[in-house]
Backbone as ProteinMPNN parsed JSONL, in Angstrom:
{"seq_chain_A": "LLIIPQTEAERRTLGDEQRKRELMFAAKNGDAAVARRLLKAGVNPNTTTDDLRGVPAPKNIPAIIFAAASGDAETIEAFL", "coords_chain_A": {"N_chain_A": [[53.092, -205.718, -21.163], [50.926, -206.451, -23.85], [49.726, -209.555, -25.038], [49.746, -210.595, -28.331], [47.537, -212.489, -30.01], [48.275, -215.239, -32.105], [47.097, -217.424, -33.304], [43.891, -219.034, -33.88], [43.165, -220.567, -31.655], [44.658, -219.356, -29.613], [43.419, -216.838, -29.618], [40.858, -217.557, -28.762], [41.447, -218.529, -26.188], [42.455, -216.217, -24.911], [40.163, -214.661, -25.097], [38.4, -216.133, -23.491], [39.677, -215.838, -21.005], [39.369, -213.082, -20.695], [36.571, -212.846, -20.473], [36.194, -214.216, -18.067], [37.546, -212.462, -16.334], [35.873, -210.229, -16.624], [33.534, -211.27, -15.505], [34.353, -211.603, -12.858], [34.855, -208.924, -12.1], [32.29, -207.869, -12.491], [30.911, -209.262, -10.528], [32.207, -208.277, -8.266], [31.516, -205.575, -8.387], [28.807, -205.668, -8.181], [27.17, -205.875, -10.44], [24.576, -207.107, -11.766], [23.35, -207.565, -14.267], [25.451, -207.79, -16.171], [26.847, -209.951, -15.051], [24.899, -211.98, -15.219], [24.599, -212.113, -18.023], [27.162, -212.997, -18.819], [27.308, -215.463, -17.499], [25.249, -216.843, -18.789], [26.418, -216.952, -21.264], [28.214, -218.93, -20.941], [30.376, -218.802, -19.196], [32.118, -220.152, -16.502], [30.504, -220.449, -13.423], [31.913, -221.041, -11.16], [34.333, -219.781, -11.203], [37.472, -218.78, -10.014], [39.874, -216.647, -8.323], [42.285, -217.823, -8.874], [42.051, -218.702, -11.466], [42.565, -216.584, -13.067], [44.697, -214.187, -14.627], [46.426, -211.297, -13.704], [44.638, -210.128, -11.941], [44.357, -208.434, -9.074], [44.126, -209.983, -6.198], [43.525, -212.051, -3.302], [44.517, -215.525, -3.37], [42.548, -218.197, -4.793], [39.794, -217.402, -4.403], [36.39, -217.588, -4.859], [34.157, -216.257, -7.401], [31.562, -215.806, -6.484], [31.88, -215.07, -3.857], [32.874, -212.492, -4.071], [30.589, -211.364, -5.159], [28.839, -211.634, -3.008], [30.107, -209.95, -1.198], [29.667, -207.543, -2.427], [27.072, -206.988, -1.834], [24.807, -206.93, -3.394], [21.8, -208.324, -4.029], [20.652, -209.335, -6.404], [22.855, -209.938, -7.98], [24.103, -211.952, -6.511], [22.077, -213.856, -6.655], [22.17, -214.426, -9.394], [24.378, -216.071, -9.56], [23.537, -218.31, -8.233]], "CA_chain_A": [[52.853, -205.819, -22.583], [49.814, -207.306, -24.227], [50.031, -210.655, -25.937], [48.969, -210.568, -29.567], [47.308, -213.884, -30.37], [48.674, -215.584, -33.466], [46.228, -218.469, -33.847], [42.503, -219.0, -33.411], [43.143, -221.138, -30.303], [45.146, -218.318, -28.707], [42.377, -215.816, -29.529], [39.802, -218.108, -27.914], [41.951, -218.583, -24.815], [42.484, -214.857, -24.378], [38.769, -214.239, -24.965], [37.865, -216.808, -22.307], [40.254, -215.178, -19.832], [38.765, -211.756, -20.564], [35.207, -213.03, -19.964], [36.308, -214.559, -16.644], [37.867, -211.214, -15.635], [34.661, -209.41, -16.616], [32.62, -211.862, -14.519], [34.876, -211.298, -11.527], [34.625, -207.51, -11.821], [30.843, -207.67, -12.365], [30.546, -209.761, -9.193], [32.759, -207.359, -7.277], [30.804, -204.301, -8.466], [27.369, -205.875, -8.013], [26.514, -205.648, -11.73], [23.836, -208.347, -12.01], [23.073, -207.746, -15.693], [26.669, -208.289, -16.818], [27.11, -211.289, -14.512], [23.912, -212.898, -15.803], [24.931, -212.27, -19.44], [28.365, -213.817, -18.934], [26.986, -216.821, -17.072], [24.474, -217.443, -19.879], [27.346, -217.158, -22.377], [28.992, -220.13, -20.687], [31.486, -218.632, -18.248], [31.935, -221.017, -15.341], [30.186, -219.692, -12.209], [32.878, -221.393, -10.114], [35.598, -219.114, -11.487], [38.161, -218.255, -8.829], [40.985, -215.759, -8.636], [43.381, -218.634, -9.402], [41.83, -218.889, -12.896], [42.805, -215.327, -13.765], [45.988, -213.509, -14.533], [46.305, -209.852, -13.676], [43.6, -209.67, -11.026], [44.974, -208.339, -7.746], [43.248, -210.502, -5.153], [44.061, -213.267, -2.685], [44.36, -216.737, -4.172], [41.47, -219.173, -4.648], [38.548, -216.81, -3.921], [35.394, -217.711, -5.926], [33.469, -215.03, -7.809], [30.353, -215.596, -5.681], [32.284, -214.372, -2.631], [32.903, -211.078, -4.434], [29.186, -210.948, -5.305], [28.29, -211.492, -1.654], [30.711, -208.766, -0.593], [29.089, -206.341, -3.044], [25.799, -206.741, -1.159], [23.707, -206.862, -4.353], [21.077, -209.601, -4.0], [20.456, -209.836, -7.771], [24.118, -210.519, -8.445], [24.257, -213.23, -5.795], [21.065, -214.759, -7.221], [22.629, -214.843, -10.716], [25.337, -217.164, -9.38], [22.854, -219.472, -7.686]], "C_chain_A": [[51.691, -206.774, -22.848], [50.275, -208.376, -25.197], [49.145, -210.519, -27.169], [48.782, -212.012, -30.011], [47.616, -214.137, -31.85], [47.738, -216.597, -34.11], [44.822, -218.313, -33.272], [42.401, -219.549, -31.982], [43.619, -220.115, -29.275], [44.112, -217.213, -28.535], [41.236, -216.278, -28.634], [40.22, -218.12, -26.456], [41.96, -217.2, -24.184], [41.078, -214.31, -24.203], [38.125, -214.853, -23.739], [38.383, -216.155, -21.03], [39.615, -213.812, -19.609], [37.346, -211.871, -20.012], [35.227, -213.404, -18.483], [36.632, -213.327, -15.816], [36.637, -210.323, -15.525], [33.658, -209.937, -15.597], [33.072, -211.515, -13.104], [34.613, -209.835, -11.165], [33.137, -207.196, -11.702], [30.372, -208.129, -10.99], [31.002, -208.78, -8.127], [31.98, -206.043, -7.225], [29.297, -204.442, -8.307], [26.583, -205.606, -9.28], [25.828, -206.941, -12.174], [23.613, -208.604, -13.494], [24.276, -208.316, -16.429], [26.975, -209.706, -16.342], [26.168, -212.31, -15.136], [24.228, -213.169, -17.274], [26.136, -213.19, -19.626], [28.104, -215.261, -18.531], [26.172, -217.545, -18.142], [25.347, -217.733, -21.088], [28.275, -218.338, -22.141], [30.192, -219.972, -19.777], [31.156, -219.432, -16.992], [31.626, -220.183, -14.091], [31.144, -219.978, -11.053], [34.263, -220.796, -10.372], [36.187, -218.548, -10.198], [39.29, -217.331, -9.274], [42.201, -216.532, -9.15], [43.271, -218.822, -10.91], [42.245, -217.678, -13.72], [44.226, -214.845, -13.594], [45.699, -212.017, -14.488], [45.19, -209.311, -12.804], [44.208, -209.631, -9.628], [43.987, -208.757, -6.654], [43.935, -211.71, -4.512], [43.747, -214.496, -3.539], [43.13, -217.547, -3.785], [40.191, -218.608, -4.002], [37.527, -216.907, -5.06], [34.66, -216.393, -6.184], [32.241, -214.762, -6.945], [30.674, -214.897, -4.36], [32.352, -212.871, -2.896], [31.485, -210.542, -4.59], [28.549, -210.736, -3.937], [28.836, -210.237, -0.976], [30.135, -207.478, -1.177], [27.759, -205.984, -2.392], [24.606, -206.664, -2.092], [23.043, -208.234, -4.469], [20.88, -210.179, -5.396], [21.716, -210.498, -8.312], [24.356, -211.865, -7.785], [23.301, -214.258, -6.39], [21.491, -215.263, -8.601], [23.589, -216.024, -10.622], [24.679, -218.436, -8.869], [21.951, -220.026, -8.717]], "O_chain_A": [[51.511, -207.771, -22.149], [51.111, -208.129, -26.066], [47.932, -210.346, -27.052], [49.752, -212.689, -30.351], [47.257, -213.344, -32.721], [47.601, -216.624, -35.333], [44.596, -217.569, -32.318], [41.618, -219.033, -31.183], [43.049, -220.016, -28.189], [43.938, -216.698, -27.43], [40.705, -215.499, -27.843], [39.433, -217.759, -25.581], [41.521, -217.031, -23.047], [40.821, -213.567, -23.255], [37.385, -214.18, -23.021], [37.624, -215.942, -20.085], [39.349, -213.425, -18.471], [36.956, -211.069, -19.163], [34.369, -212.956, -17.723], [36.081, -213.142, -14.73], [36.38, -209.733, -14.476], [33.004, -209.158, -14.903], [32.251, -211.172, -12.253], [34.195, -209.54, -10.045], [32.752, -206.347, -10.898], [29.541, -207.475, -10.359], [30.26, -208.487, -7.19], [31.804, -205.464, -6.153], [28.581, -203.44, -8.298], [25.44, -205.154, -9.209], [26.423, -207.764, -12.869], [23.68, -209.752, -13.935], [24.127, -209.237, -17.232], [27.325, -210.567, -17.148], [26.601, -213.391, -15.537], [24.139, -214.309, -17.729], [26.125, -214.062, -20.494], [28.626, -216.183, -19.158], [26.383, -218.734, -18.377], [25.061, -218.652, -21.855], [29.039, -218.715, -23.029], [30.956, -220.92, -19.6], [30.033, -219.381, -16.491], [32.407, -219.299, -13.737], [31.176, -219.231, -10.075], [35.253, -221.265, -9.811], [35.489, -217.922, -9.401], [39.614, -217.252, -10.459], [43.065, -215.945, -9.801], [44.277, -219.073, -11.574], [42.271, -217.747, -14.949], [44.867, -215.063, -12.565], [44.801, -211.54, -15.182], [44.833, -208.139, -12.922], [44.536, -210.673, -9.061], [43.126, -207.978, -6.246], [44.821, -212.316, -5.114], [42.809, -214.485, -4.337], [42.724, -217.584, -2.624], [39.582, -219.261, -3.155], [37.77, -216.359, -6.134], [34.558, -215.536, -5.306], [31.91, -213.603, -6.695], [29.82, -214.204, -3.806], [31.941, -212.068, -2.058], [31.2, -209.407, -4.206], [27.808, -209.775, -3.731], [28.109, -209.545, -0.264], [30.113, -206.444, -0.509], [27.357, -204.82, -2.393], [23.499, -206.365, -1.646], [23.654, -209.188, -4.95], [20.934, -211.397, -5.564], [21.644, -211.503, -9.02], [24.769, -212.817, -8.447], [23.682, -215.408, -6.605], [21.204, -216.408, -8.949], [23.609, -216.881, -11.505], [25.216, -219.528, -9.056], [21.268, -221.02, -8.47]]}, "name": "protein", "num_of_chains": 1, "seq": "LLIIPQTEAERRTLGDEQRKRELMFAAKNGDAAVARRLLKAGVNPNTTTDDLRGVPAPKNIPAIIFAAASGDAETIEAFL"}
């Protein structure tokens, strides 16, 4: 079930979590444009799988590792 945010703080928290998930998936898929946009928007480049709920992955793996596994040099460069 999806949580329906009741307050502005809850909406911000859920929005932050969604942006972190998007960054993780962009890194995994080698989507440099999305990763760069999210990083410029203020998403922490040190985001790990521990920071996310609902992402099936081993614990404490940083997003840059997923970028490296994708093999896309532009995506890796966005994190550096």
